[in-house]
Biopython code that builds the backbone (N, CA, C, O; Angstrom):
import numpy as np
from Bio.PDB.StructureBuilder import StructureBuilder

atoms = [
    (1, "UNK", "N", (191.063, 141.188, 176.649)),
    (1, "UNK", "CA", (191.600, 140.399, 177.739)),
    (1, "UNK", "C", (190.737, 139.153, 177.914)),
    (1, "UNK", "O", (189.508, 139.225, 177.895)),
    (2, "UNK", "N", (191.388, 138.030, 178.080)),
    (2, "UNK", "CA", (190.676, 136.765, 178.230)),
    (2, "UNK", "C", (190.118, 136.620, 179.644)),
    (2, "UNK", "O", (190.663, 137.157, 180.608)),
    (3, "UNK", "N", (189.024, 135.882, 179.734)),
    (3, "UNK", "CA", (188.474, 135.561, 181.047)),
    (3, "UNK", "C", (189.380, 134.542, 181.724)),
    (3, "UNK", "O", (190.003, 133.724, 181.047)),
    (4, "UNK", "N", (189.462, 134.580, 183.054)),
    (4, "UNK", "CA", (190.284, 133.580, 183.750)),
    (4, "UNK", "C", (189.716, 132.180, 183.553)),
    (4, "UNK", "O", (188.511, 132.001, 183.376)),
    (5, "UNK", "N", (190.601, 131.199, 183.587)),
    (5, "UNK", "CA", (190.185, 129.817, 183.388)),
    (5, "UNK", "C", (189.254, 129.354, 184.510)),
    (5, "UNK", "O", (188.252, 128.685, 184.261)),
    (6, "UNK", "N", (189.596, 129.718, 185.739)),
    (6, "UNK", "CA", (188.789, 129.287, 186.881)),
    (6, "UNK", "C", (188.051, 130.492, 187.446)),
    (6, "UNK", "O", (188.670, 131.477, 187.848)),
    (7, "UNK", "N", (186.745, 130.409, 187.475)),
    (7, "UNK", "CA", (185.931, 131.451, 188.081)),
    (7, "UNK", "C", (185.261, 130.867, 189.305)),
    (7, "UNK", "O", (184.584, 129.841, 189.231)),
    (8, "UNK", "N", (185.452, 131.521, 190.416)),
    (8, "UNK", "CA", (184.902, 131.024, 191.664)),
    (8, "UNK", "C", (183.379, 131.033, 191.629)),
    (8, "UNK", "O", (182.774, 132.049, 191.287)),
    (9, "UNK", "N", (182.753, 129.911, 191.979)),
    (9, "UNK", "CA", (181.288, 129.883, 191.983)),
    (9, "UNK", "C", (180.732, 130.744, 193.107)),
    (9, "UNK", "O", (181.283, 130.778, 194.208)),
    (10, "UNK", "N", (179.643, 131.434, 192.824)),
    (10, "UNK", "CA", (179.010, 132.263, 193.851)),
    (10, "UNK", "C", (177.547, 131.870, 193.962)),
    (10, "UNK", "O", (176.909, 131.478, 192.985)),
    (11, "UNK", "N", (177.042, 131.986, 195.168)),
    (11, "UNK", "CA", (175.638, 131.695, 195.456)),
    (11, "UNK", "C", (175.234, 130.291, 195.002)),
    (11, "UNK", "O", (174.146, 130.089, 194.464)),
    (12, "UNK", "N", (176.122, 129.333, 195.226)),
    (12, "UNK", "CA", (175.824, 127.936, 194.904)),
    (12, "UNK", "C", (176.253, 127.077, 196.082)),
    (12, "UNK", "O", (176.882, 127.557, 197.025)),
    (13, "UNK", "N", (175.901, 125.802, 196.011)),
    (13, "UNK", "CA", (176.323, 124.871, 197.054)),
    (13, "UNK", "C", (177.808, 124.537, 196.958)),
    (13, "UNK", "O", (178.356, 123.918, 197.870)),
    (14, "UNK", "N", (178.465, 124.932, 195.878)),
    (14, "UNK", "CA", (179.881, 124.616, 195.688)),
    (14, "UNK", "C", (180.752, 125.210, 196.789)),
    (14, "UNK", "O", (181.804, 124.662, 197.118)),
    (15, "UNK", "N", (180.319, 126.315, 197.349)),
    (15, "UNK", "CA", (181.135, 126.961, 198.377)),
    (15, "UNK", "C", (180.717, 126.586, 199.794)),
    (15, "UNK", "O", (181.272, 127.119, 200.756)),
    (16, "UNK", "N", (179.760, 125.689, 199.944)),
    (16, "UNK", "CA", (179.253, 125.314, 201.260)),
    (16, "UNK", "C", (179.936, 124.060, 201.783)),
    (16, "UNK", "O", (179.353, 122.976, 201.798)),
    (17, "UNK", "N", (181.183, 124.228, 202.212)),
    (17, "UNK", "CA", (181.935, 123.119, 202.799)),
    (17, "UNK", "C", (182.206, 123.451, 204.260)),
    (17, "UNK", "O", (182.387, 124.615, 204.619)),
    (18, "UNK", "N", (182.233, 122.445, 205.080)),
    (18, "UNK", "CA", (182.633, 122.659, 206.462)),
    (18, "UNK", "C", (184.135, 122.889, 206.545)),
    (18, "UNK", "O", (184.864, 122.621, 205.591)),
    (19, "UNK", "N", (184.589, 123.382, 207.677)),
    (19, "UNK", "CA", (186.003, 123.684, 207.847)),
    (19, "UNK", "C", (186.867, 122.446, 207.646)),
    (19, "UNK", "O", (187.920, 122.527, 207.013)),
    (20, "UNK", "N", (186.440, 121.305, 208.174)),
    (20, "UNK", "CA", (187.249, 120.081, 208.027)),
    (20, "UNK", "C", (187.397, 119.679, 206.571)),
    (20, "UNK", "O", (188.483, 119.283, 206.149)),
    (21, "UNK", "N", (186.332, 119.773, 205.802)),
    (21, "UNK", "CA", (186.412, 119.428, 204.379)),
    (21, "UNK", "C", (187.201, 120.471, 203.601)),
    (21, "UNK", "O", (187.909, 120.141, 202.649)),
    (22, "UNK", "N", (187.077, 121.737, 204.011)),
    (22, "UNK", "CA", (187.749, 122.810, 203.303)),
    (22, "UNK", "C", (189.269, 122.717, 203.475)),
    (22, "UNK", "O", (190.015, 123.163, 202.604)),
    (23, "UNK", "N", (189.726, 122.151, 204.574)),
    (23, "UNK", "CA", (191.159, 122.084, 204.861)),
    (23, "UNK", "C", (191.707, 120.656, 204.825)),
    (23, "UNK", "O", (192.746, 120.372, 205.421)),
    (24, "UNK", "N", (191.017, 119.772, 204.135)),
    (24, "UNK", "CA", (191.439, 118.368, 204.070)),
    (24, "UNK", "C", (192.873, 118.225, 203.565)),
    (24, "UNK", "O", (193.682, 117.533, 204.183)),
    (25, "UNK", "N", (193.190, 118.877, 202.445)),
    (25, "UNK", "CA", (194.505, 118.688, 201.835)),
    (25, "UNK", "C", (195.606, 119.304, 202.682)),
    (25, "UNK", "O", (196.716, 118.774, 202.728)),
    (26, "UNK", "N", (195.322, 120.402, 203.346)),
    (26, "UNK", "CA", (196.325, 120.998, 204.237)),
    (26, "UNK", "C", (196.623, 120.075, 205.419)),
    (26, "UNK", "O", (197.775, 119.928, 205.826)),
    (27, "UNK", "N", (195.578, 119.458, 205.964)),
    (27, "UNK", "CA", (195.783, 118.519, 207.071)),
    (27, "UNK", "C", (196.577, 117.301, 206.604)),
    (27, "UNK", "O", (197.460, 116.823, 207.316)),
    (28, "UNK", "N", (196.261, 116.798, 205.402)),
    (28, "UNK", "CA", (196.993, 115.658, 204.859)),
    (28, "UNK", "C", (198.465, 116.012, 204.656)),
    (28, "UNK", "O", (199.347, 115.219, 204.986)),
    (29, "UNK", "N", (198.727, 117.192, 204.119)),
    (29, "UNK", "CA", (200.106, 117.627, 203.914)),
    (29, "UNK", "C", (200.847, 117.699, 205.245)),
    (29, "UNK", "O", (201.993, 117.259, 205.336)),
    (30, "UNK", "N", (200.211, 118.244, 206.269)),
    (30, "UNK", "CA", (200.844, 118.347, 207.585)),
    (30, "UNK", "C", (201.169, 116.951, 208.140)),
    (30, "UNK", "O", (202.246, 116.745, 208.701)),
    (31, "UNK", "N", (200.252, 116.002, 207.987)),
    (31, "UNK", "CA", (200.496, 114.634, 208.454)),
    (31, "UNK", "C", (201.685, 114.011, 207.727)),
    (31, "UNK", "O", (202.542, 113.380, 208.345)),
    (32, "UNK", "N", (201.725, 114.194, 206.410)),
    (32, "UNK", "CA", (202.832, 113.627, 205.641)),
    (32, "UNK", "C", (204.148, 114.321, 205.978)),
    (32, "UNK", "O", (205.193, 113.673, 206.048)),
    (33, "UNK", "N", (204.103, 115.620, 206.184)),
    (33, "UNK", "CA", (205.322, 116.354, 206.545)),
    (33, "UNK", "C", (205.877, 115.834, 207.872)),
    (33, "UNK", "O", (207.087, 115.666, 208.020)),
    (34, "UNK", "N", (204.998, 115.584, 208.823)),
    (34, "UNK", "CA", (205.449, 115.043, 210.116)),
    (34, "UNK", "C", (206.062, 113.656, 209.958)),
    (34, "UNK", "O", (206.957, 113.270, 210.709)),
    (35, "UNK", "N", (205.570, 112.920, 208.977)),
    (35, "UNK", "CA", (206.050, 111.560, 208.766)),
    (35, "UNK", "C", (207.381, 111.520, 208.004)),
    (35, "UNK", "O", (208.250, 110.707, 208.317)),
    (36, "UNK", "N", (207.539, 112.388, 207.016)),
    (36, "UNK", "CA", (208.684, 112.280, 206.120)),
    (36, "UNK", "C", (209.769, 113.338, 206.321)),
    (36, "UNK", "O", (210.879, 113.164, 205.818)),
    (37, "UNK", "N", (209.492, 114.416, 207.032)),
    (37, "UNK", "CA", (210.479, 115.479, 207.211)),
    (37, "UNK", "C", (210.944, 115.543, 208.659)),
    (37, "UNK", "O", (210.225, 115.113, 209.560)),
    (38, "UNK", "N", (212.143, 116.077, 208.891)),
    (38, "UNK", "CA", (212.621, 116.227, 210.272)),
    (38, "UNK", "C", (211.681, 117.139, 211.063)),
    (38, "UNK", "O", (211.451, 118.283, 210.671)),
    (39, "UNK", "N", (211.147, 116.642, 212.158)),
    (39, "UNK", "CA", (210.123, 117.361, 212.926)),
    (39, "UNK", "C", (210.652, 118.675, 213.495)),
    (39, "UNK", "O", (209.923, 119.667, 213.528)),
    (40, "UNK", "N", (211.892, 118.698, 213.938)),
    (40, "UNK", "CA", (212.464, 119.934, 214.487)),
    (40, "UNK", "C", (212.543, 121.008, 213.409)),
    (40, "UNK", "O", (212.238, 122.172, 213.668)),
    (41, "UNK", "N", (212.950, 120.625, 212.206)),
    (41, "UNK", "CA", (213.020, 121.586, 211.099)),
    (41, "UNK", "C", (211.637, 122.138, 210.768)),
    (41, "UNK", "O", (211.488, 123.338, 210.543)),
    (42, "UNK", "N", (210.630, 121.275, 210.738)),
    (42, "UNK", "CA", (209.265, 121.709, 210.444)),
    (42, "UNK", "C", (208.742, 122.663, 211.515)),
    (42, "UNK", "O", (208.178, 123.711, 211.203)),
    (43, "UNK", "N", (208.934, 122.292, 212.776)),
    (43, "UNK", "CA", (208.455, 123.137, 213.866)),
    (43, "UNK", "C", (209.148, 124.499, 213.857)),
    (43, "UNK", "O", (208.508, 125.527, 214.077)),
    (44, "UNK", "N", (210.439, 124.504, 213.605)),
    (44, "UNK", "CA", (211.195, 125.750, 213.569)),
    (44, "UNK", "C", (210.720, 126.634, 212.423)),
    (44, "UNK", "O", (210.517, 127.834, 212.608)),
    (45, "UNK", "N", (210.544, 126.052, 211.246)),
    (45, "UNK", "CA", (210.091, 126.825, 210.081)),
    (45, "UNK", "C", (208.690, 127.386, 210.305)),
    (45, "UNK", "O", (208.435, 128.550, 209.994)),
    (46, "UNK", "N", (207.782, 126.573, 210.839)),
    (46, "UNK", "CA", (206.428, 127.050, 211.096)),
    (46, "UNK", "C", (206.427, 128.188, 212.104)),
    (46, "UNK", "O", (205.749, 129.196, 211.903)),
    (47, "UNK", "N", (207.177, 128.035, 213.180)),
    (47, "UNK", "CA", (207.229, 129.065, 214.216)),
    (47, "UNK", "C", (207.838, 130.356, 213.684)),
    (47, "UNK", "O", (207.359, 131.448, 213.992)),
    (48, "UNK", "N", (208.883, 130.232, 212.893)),
    (48, "UNK", "CA", (209.528, 131.415, 212.326)),
    (48, "UNK", "C", (208.559, 132.190, 211.441)),
    (48, "UNK", "O", (208.434, 133.407, 211.573)),
    (49, "UNK", "N", (207.872, 131.489, 210.535)),
    (49, "UNK", "CA", (206.946, 132.166, 209.634)),
    (49, "UNK", "C", (205.744, 132.724, 210.381)),
    (49, "UNK", "O", (205.257, 133.802, 210.039)),
    (50, "UNK", "N", (205.261, 132.025, 211.379)),
    (50, "UNK", "CA", (204.136, 132.520, 212.168)),
    (50, "UNK", "C", (204.517, 133.780, 212.931)),
    (50, "UNK", "O", (203.734, 134.727, 213.004)),
    (51, "UNK", "N", (205.704, 133.792, 213.492)),
    (51, "UNK", "CA", (206.168, 134.965, 214.243)),
    (51, "UNK", "C", (206.294, 136.172, 213.329)),
    (51, "UNK", "O", (205.863, 137.269, 213.686)),
    (52, "UNK", "N", (206.874, 135.982, 212.164)),
    (52, "UNK", "CA", (207.032, 137.084, 211.215)),
    (52, "UNK", "C", (205.671, 137.607, 210.765)),
    (52, "UNK", "O", (205.448, 138.817, 210.737)),
    (53, "UNK", "N", (204.770, 136.706, 210.417)),
    (53, "UNK", "CA", (203.450, 137.128, 209.934)),
    (53, "UNK", "C", (202.661, 137.829, 211.023)),
    (53, "UNK", "O", (201.974, 138.814, 210.752)),
    (54, "UNK", "N", (202.748, 137.344, 212.232)),
    (54, "UNK", "CA", (201.976, 137.936, 213.331)),
    (54, "UNK", "C", (202.587, 139.217, 213.871)),
    (54, "UNK", "O", (201.935, 139.946, 214.619)),
    (55, "UNK", "N", (203.824, 139.500, 213.503)),
    (55, "UNK", "CA", (204.456, 140.730, 213.970)),
    (55, "UNK", "C", (204.005, 141.936, 213.163)),
    (55, "UNK", "O", (204.253, 143.075, 213.558)),
    (56, "UNK", "N", (203.345, 141.698, 212.034)),
    (56, "UNK", "CA", (202.832, 142.799, 211.226)),
    (56, "UNK", "C", (201.629, 143.425, 211.925)),
    (56, "UNK", "O", (200.850, 142.741, 212.588)),
    (57, "UNK", "N", (201.498, 144.707, 211.766)),
    (57, "UNK", "CA", (200.421, 145.437, 212.422)),
    (57, "UNK", "C", (199.054, 144.855, 212.050)),
    (57, "UNK", "O", (198.759, 144.661, 210.871)),
    (58, "UNK", "N", (198.237, 144.585, 213.043)),
    (58, "UNK", "CA", (196.890, 144.091, 212.817)),
    (58, "UNK", "C", (196.806, 142.617, 212.449)),
    (58, "UNK", "O", (195.722, 142.113, 212.154)),
    (59, "UNK", "N", (197.919, 141.935, 212.465)),
    (59, "UNK", "CA", (197.912, 140.528, 212.059)),
    (59, "UNK", "C", (197.682, 139.649, 213.281)),
    (59, "UNK", "O", (198.585, 139.497, 214.104)),
    (60, "UNK", "N", (196.512, 139.078, 213.414)),
    (60, "UNK", "CA", (196.243, 138.166, 214.513)),
    (60, "UNK", "C", (195.595, 136.882, 214.018)),
    (60, "UNK", "O", (195.038, 136.116, 214.805)),
    (61, "UNK", "N", (195.668, 136.649, 212.716)),
    (61, "UNK", "CA", (195.114, 135.438, 212.132)),
    (61, "UNK", "C", (196.228, 134.425, 211.928)),
    (61, "UNK", "O", (197.355, 134.614, 212.387)),
    (62, "UNK", "N", (195.896, 133.361, 211.239)),
    (62, "UNK", "CA", (196.916, 132.371, 210.890)),
    (62, "UNK", "C", (197.961, 133.017, 209.991)),
    (62, "UNK", "O", (197.681, 133.986, 209.285)),
    (63, "UNK", "N", (199.142, 132.478, 210.029)),
    (63, "UNK", "CA", (200.233, 133.031, 209.231)),
    (63, "UNK", "C", (199.972, 132.813, 207.740)),
    (63, "UNK", "O", (199.688, 131.698, 207.302)),
    (64, "UNK", "N", (200.073, 133.881, 206.981)),
    (64, "UNK", "CA", (199.936, 133.806, 205.528)),
    (64, "UNK", "C", (201.211, 134.347, 204.924)),
    (64, "UNK", "O", (201.650, 135.447, 205.260)),
    (65, "UNK", "N", (201.791, 133.596, 204.053)),
    (65, "UNK", "CA", (202.997, 134.000, 203.358)),
    (65, "UNK", "C", (202.697, 133.975, 201.868)),
    (65, "UNK", "O", (202.131, 133.005, 201.365)),
    (66, "UNK", "N", (203.066, 135.015, 201.169)),
    (66, "UNK", "CA", (202.879, 135.059, 199.722)),
    (66, "UNK", "C", (204.165, 134.634, 199.040)),
    (66, "UNK", "O", (205.258, 135.043, 199.431)),
    (67, "UNK", "N", (204.020, 133.806, 198.015)),
    (67, "UNK", "CA", (205.171, 133.422, 197.207)),
    (67, "UNK", "C", (204.820, 133.659, 195.749)),
    (67, "UNK", "O", (203.646, 133.694, 195.378)),
    (68, "UNK", "N", (205.825, 133.819, 194.946)),
    (68, "UNK", "CA", (205.607, 134.012, 193.513)),
    (68, "UNK", "C", (205.574, 132.665, 192.815)),
    (68, "UNK", "O", (206.399, 131.791, 193.079)),
    (69, "UNK", "N", (204.618, 132.514, 191.930)),
    (69, "UNK", "CA", (204.524, 131.322, 191.103)),
    (69, "UNK", "C", (204.662, 131.737, 189.650)),
    (69, "UNK", "O", (204.222, 132.819, 189.260)),
    (70, "UNK", "N", (205.259, 130.895, 188.870)),
    (70, "UNK", "CA", (205.382, 131.149, 187.442)),
    (70, "UNK", "C", (204.033, 130.903, 186.762)),
    (70, "UNK", "O", (203.156, 130.238, 187.313)),
    (71, "UNK", "N", (203.890, 131.444, 185.576)),
    (71, "UNK", "CA", (202.624, 131.350, 184.847)),
    (71, "UNK", "C", (202.201, 129.900, 184.660)),
    (71, "UNK", "O", (201.032, 129.573, 184.865)),
    (72, "UNK", "N", (203.119, 129.030, 184.279)),
    (72, "UNK", "CA", (202.757, 127.633, 184.054)),
    (72, "UNK", "C", (202.340, 126.951, 185.352)),
    (72, "UNK", "O", (201.482, 126.068, 185.335)),
    (73, "UNK", "N", (202.931, 127.345, 186.470)),
    (73, "UNK", "CA", (202.580, 126.738, 187.752)),
    (73, "UNK", "C", (201.177, 127.146, 188.190)),
    (73, "UNK", "O", (200.399, 126.300, 188.629)),
    (74, "UNK", "N", (200.847, 128.418, 188.078)),
    (74, "UNK", "CA", (199.512, 128.860, 188.481)),
    (74, "UNK", "C", (198.468, 128.330, 187.506)),
    (74, "UNK", "O", (197.325, 128.097, 187.898)),
    (75, "UNK", "N", (198.842, 128.135, 186.238)),
    (75, "UNK", "CA", (197.916, 127.540, 185.269)),
    (75, "UNK", "C", (197.548, 126.124, 185.685)),
    (75, "UNK", "O", (196.383, 125.736, 185.599)),
    (76, "UNK", "N", (198.532, 125.347, 186.137)),
    (76, "UNK", "CA", (198.270, 123.990, 186.612)),
    (76, "UNK", "C", (197.293, 124.030, 187.790)),
    (76, "UNK", "O", (196.340, 123.252, 187.841)),
    (77, "UNK", "N", (197.535, 124.936, 188.728)),
    (77, "UNK", "CA", (196.669, 125.055, 189.901)),
    (77, "UNK", "C", (195.242, 125.393, 189.470)),
    (77, "UNK", "O", (194.289, 124.794, 189.970)),
    (78, "UNK", "N", (195.087, 126.341, 188.552)),
    (78, "UNK", "CA", (193.749, 126.743, 188.129)),
    (78, "UNK", "C", (193.024, 125.644, 187.349)),
    (78, "UNK", "O", (191.813, 125.479, 187.493)),
    (79, "UNK", "N", (193.752, 124.898, 186.532)),
    (79, "UNK", "CA", (193.131, 123.777, 185.821)),
    (79, "UNK", "C", (192.667, 122.729, 186.829)),
    (79, "UNK", "O", (191.578, 122.172, 186.689)),
    (80, "UNK", "N", (193.484, 122.458, 187.842)),
    (80, "UNK", "CA", (193.084, 121.493, 188.872)),
    (80, "UNK", "C", (191.873, 122.002, 189.655)),
    (80, "UNK", "O", (191.000, 121.212, 190.013)),
    (81, "UNK", "N", (191.806, 123.310, 189.927)),
    (81, "UNK", "CA", (190.619, 123.864, 190.585)),
    (81, "UNK", "C", (189.375, 123.598, 189.739)),
    (81, "UNK", "O", (188.342, 123.174, 190.257)),
    (82, "UNK", "N", (189.481, 123.848, 188.452)),
    (82, "UNK", "CA", (188.355, 123.654, 187.540)),
    (82, "UNK", "C", (187.950, 122.182, 187.488)),
    (82, "UNK", "O", (186.761, 121.868, 187.525)),
    (83, "UNK", "N", (188.930, 121.275, 187.403)),
    (83, "UNK", "CA", (188.629, 119.839, 187.362)),
    (83, "UNK", "C", (187.973, 119.380, 188.662)),
    (83, "UNK", "O", (187.041, 118.575, 188.635)),
    (84, "UNK", "N", (188.452, 119.884, 189.797)),
    (84, "UNK", "CA", (187.873, 119.521, 191.095)),
    (84, "UNK", "C", (186.419, 119.973, 191.173)),
    (84, "UNK", "O", (185.553, 119.214, 191.609)),
    (85, "UNK", "N", (186.150, 121.206, 190.753)),
    (85, "UNK", "CA", (184.781, 121.721, 190.771)),
    (85, "UNK", "C", (183.875, 120.905, 189.860)),
    (85, "UNK", "O", (182.742, 120.587, 190.221)),
    (86, "UNK", "N", (184.379, 120.570, 188.683)),
    (86, "UNK", "CA", (183.593, 119.781, 187.726)),
    (86, "UNK", "C", (183.290, 118.389, 188.270)),
    (86, "UNK", "O", (182.172, 117.896, 188.119)),
    (87, "UNK", "N", (184.263, 117.758, 188.896)),
    (87, "UNK", "CA", (184.106, 116.381, 189.386)),
    (87, "UNK", "C", (183.284, 116.304, 190.662)),
    (87, "UNK", "O", (182.430, 115.429, 190.795)),
    (88, "UNK", "N", (183.534, 117.223, 191.616)),
    (88, "UNK", "CA", (182.898, 117.127, 192.928)),
    (88, "UNK", "C", (181.729, 118.082, 193.122)),
    (88, "UNK", "O", (180.886, 117.869, 193.993)),
    (89, "UNK", "N", (181.680, 119.138, 192.309)),
    (89, "UNK", "CA", (180.662, 120.162, 192.525)),
    (89, "UNK", "C", (181.003, 121.089, 193.666)),
    (89, "UNK", "O", (180.180, 121.915, 194.060)),
    (90, "UNK", "N", (182.199, 120.968, 194.203)),
    (90, "UNK", "CA", (182.654, 121.799, 195.325)),
    (90, "UNK", "C", (183.901, 122.553, 194.916)),
    (90, "UNK", "O", (184.756, 122.026, 194.204)),
    (91, "UNK", "N", (183.997, 123.801, 195.375)),
    (91, "UNK", "CA", (185.183, 124.570, 195.032)),
    (91, "UNK", "C", (186.351, 124.175, 195.927)),
    (91, "UNK", "O", (186.170, 123.580, 196.989)),
    (92, "UNK", "N", (187.548, 124.519, 195.477)),
    (92, "UNK", "CA", (188.763, 124.269, 196.238)),
    (92, "UNK", "C", (189.666, 125.480, 196.043)),
    (92, "UNK", "O", (189.769, 126.008, 194.936)),
    (93, "UNK", "N", (190.307, 125.913, 197.093)),
    (93, "UNK", "CA", (191.156, 127.097, 197.012)),
    (93, "UNK", "C", (192.483, 126.754, 196.350)),
    (93, "UNK", "O", (192.866, 125.588, 196.258)),
    (94, "UNK", "N", (193.171, 127.782, 195.895)),
    (94, "UNK", "CA", (194.501, 127.574, 195.327)),
    (94, "UNK", "C", (195.435, 126.954, 196.363)),
    (94, "UNK", "O", (196.234, 126.072, 196.046)),
    (95, "UNK", "N", (195.323, 127.422, 197.594)),
    (95, "UNK", "CA", (196.182, 126.887, 198.656)),
    (95, "UNK", "C", (195.937, 125.395, 198.865)),
    (95, "UNK", "O", (196.882, 124.636, 199.079)),
    (96, "UNK", "N", (194.680, 124.972, 198.803)),
    (96, "UNK", "CA", (194.373, 123.558, 198.993)),
    (96, "UNK", "C", (194.834, 122.718, 197.808)),
    (96, "UNK", "O", (195.276, 121.584, 197.994)),
    (97, "UNK", "N", (194.737, 123.258, 196.582)),
    (97, "UNK", "CA", (195.260, 122.547, 195.416)),
    (97, "UNK", "C", (196.764, 122.373, 195.575)),
    (97, "UNK", "O", (197.300, 121.291, 195.334)),
    (98, "UNK", "N", (197.436, 123.433, 195.977)),
    (98, "UNK", "CA", (198.882, 123.351, 196.182)),
    (98, "UNK", "C", (199.221, 122.350, 197.283)),
    (98, "UNK", "O", (200.188, 121.599, 197.156)),
    (99, "UNK", "N", (198.439, 122.330, 198.358)),
    (99, "UNK", "CA", (198.659, 121.361, 199.437)),
    (99, "UNK", "C", (198.469, 119.938, 198.929)),
    (99, "UNK", "O", (199.217, 119.040, 199.317)),
    (100, "UNK", "N", (197.474, 119.720, 198.063)),
    (100, "UNK", "CA", (197.242, 118.384, 197.497)),
    (100, "UNK", "C", (198.432, 117.947, 196.644)),
    (100, "UNK", "O", (198.887, 116.807, 196.736)),
    (101, "UNK", "N", (198.926, 118.854, 195.821)),
    (101, "UNK", "CA", (200.095, 118.538, 194.999)),
    (101, "UNK", "C", (201.312, 118.224, 195.867)),
    (101, "UNK", "O", (202.047, 117.272, 195.602)),
    (102, "UNK", "N", (201.513, 119.029, 196.896)),
    (102, "UNK", "CA", (202.660, 118.813, 197.781)),
    (102, "UNK", "C", (202.529, 117.508, 198.547)),
    (102, "UNK", "O", (203.506, 116.775, 198.697)),
    (103, "UNK", "N", (201.330, 117.212, 199.034)),
    (103, "UNK", "CA", (201.120, 115.964, 199.776)),
    (103, "UNK", "C", (201.386, 114.756, 198.890)),
    (103, "UNK", "O", (201.986, 113.775, 199.329)),
    (104, "UNK", "N", (200.937, 114.831, 197.642)),
    (104, "UNK", "CA", (201.132, 113.707, 196.724)),
    (104, "UNK", "C", (202.595, 113.523, 196.355)),
    (104, "UNK", "O", (203.033, 112.396, 196.124)),
    (105, "UNK", "N", (203.351, 114.599, 196.296)),
    (105, "UNK", "CA", (204.734, 114.513, 195.858)),
    (105, "UNK", "C", (205.777, 114.559, 196.950)),
    (105, "UNK", "O", (206.970, 114.457, 196.661)),
    (106, "UNK", "N", (205.365, 114.709, 198.198)),
    (106, "UNK", "CA", (206.331, 114.879, 199.284)),
    (106, "UNK", "C", (207.254, 113.675, 199.445)),
    (106, "UNK", "O", (208.474, 113.838, 199.480)),
    (107, "UNK", "N", (206.700, 112.488, 199.543)),
    (107, "UNK", "CA", (207.509, 111.296, 199.770)),
    (107, "UNK", "C", (208.501, 111.051, 198.633)),
    (107, "UNK", "O", (209.679, 110.813, 198.901)),
    (108, "UNK", "N", (208.058, 111.102, 197.360)),
    (108, "UNK", "CA", (209.043, 110.915, 196.278)),
    (108, "UNK", "C", (210.152, 111.963, 196.278)),
    (108, "UNK", "O", (211.301, 111.645, 195.974)),
    (109, "UNK", "N", (209.821, 113.196, 196.612)),
    (109, "UNK", "CA", (210.850, 114.247, 196.632)),
    (109, "UNK", "C", (211.826, 114.036, 197.769)),
    (109, "UNK", "O", (213.032, 114.195, 197.579)),
    (110, "UNK", "N", (211.337, 113.683, 198.943)),
    (110, "UNK", "CA", (212.226, 113.426, 200.084)),
    (110, "UNK", "C", (213.151, 112.260, 199.767)),
    (110, "UNK", "O", (214.299, 112.247, 200.211)),
    (111, "UNK", "N", (212.674, 111.284, 199.009)),
    (111, "UNK", "CA", (213.498, 110.131, 198.637)),
    (111, "UNK", "C", (214.448, 110.408, 197.475)),
    (111, "UNK", "O", (215.345, 109.608, 197.208)),
    (112, "UNK", "N", (214.262, 111.531, 196.783)),
    (112, "UNK", "CA", (215.125, 111.869, 195.655)),
    (112, "UNK", "C", (216.527, 112.182, 196.170)),
    (112, "UNK", "O", (216.685, 112.816, 197.213)),
    (113, "UNK", "N", (217.524, 111.742, 195.447)),
    (113, "UNK", "CA", (218.921, 111.912, 195.895)),
    (113, "UNK", "C", (219.307, 113.371, 196.087)),
    (113, "UNK", "O", (220.169, 113.669, 196.913)),
    (114, "UNK", "N", (218.690, 114.291, 195.344)),
    (114, "UNK", "CA", (218.995, 115.708, 195.511)),
    (114, "UNK", "C", (218.461, 116.292, 196.808)),
    (114, "UNK", "O", (218.854, 117.387, 197.211)),
    (115, "UNK", "N", (217.575, 115.569, 197.454)),
    (115, "UNK", "CA", (217.002, 116.030, 198.717)),
    (115, "UNK", "C", (217.400, 115.127, 199.886)),
    (115, "UNK", "O", (216.739, 115.126, 200.925)),
    (116, "UNK", "N", (218.449, 114.382, 199.722)),
    (116, "UNK", "CA", (218.969, 113.567, 200.812)),
    (116, "UNK", "C", (218.568, 112.111, 200.801)),
    (116, "UNK", "O", (219.027, 111.340, 201.644)),
    (117, "UNK", "N", (217.723, 111.714, 199.864)),
    (117, "UNK", "CA", (217.307, 110.320, 199.795)),
    (117, "UNK", "C", (218.290, 109.496, 198.980)),
    (117, "UNK", "O", (219.308, 109.991, 198.498)),
    (118, "UNK", "N", (217.951, 108.236, 198.846)),
    (118, "UNK", "CA", (218.835, 107.335, 198.090)),
    (118, "UNK", "C", (218.297, 107.060, 196.690)),
    (118, "UNK", "O", (218.839, 106.211, 195.981)),
    (119, "UNK", "N", (217.256, 107.751, 196.284)),
    (119, "UNK", "CA", (216.725, 107.587, 194.939)),
    (119, "UNK", "C", (215.679, 106.508, 194.795)),
    (119, "UNK", "O", (215.236, 106.241, 193.679)),
    (120, "UNK", "N", (215.266, 105.876, 195.880)),
    (120, "UNK", "CA", (214.239, 104.816, 195.811)),
    (120, "UNK", "C", (212.872, 105.380, 196.091)),
    (120, "UNK", "O", (211.886, 104.643, 196.077)),
]
sb = StructureBuilder()
sb.init_structure("model")
sb.init_model(0)
sb.init_chain("A")
sb.init_seg("    ")
for serial, (resi, resn, name, xyz) in enumerate(atoms, 1):
    if name == "N":
        sb.init_residue(resn, " ", resi, " ")
    sb.init_atom(name, np.array(xyz, "f"), 0.0, 1.0, " ", f" {name:<3s}", serial, name[0])
structure = sb.get_structure()
């Protein structure tokens, strides 16, 4: 069995980020979502998922939803984790890599004709 491409650093400064730095990409995604997506739809979706997640026994943290990713998609995420660690010396979670990808692509996707835009 092969070793995973991305191995989380332990006992190094790579994992010593403050909360604001650790959640930078998630905050950026939220800002862009508020700017480019219908706010009522976003609020409704967030509330629905939070209610479902918090209704589970013992769940009193932030809402976590698991989704399935294809092998090629998770490979992209892990390569980006490795590149981020190499470039910055700081680790980044899969969720934050995904948030960075979504933040970067949100505006073009919203403008795509298949998502209600005019293609510009």
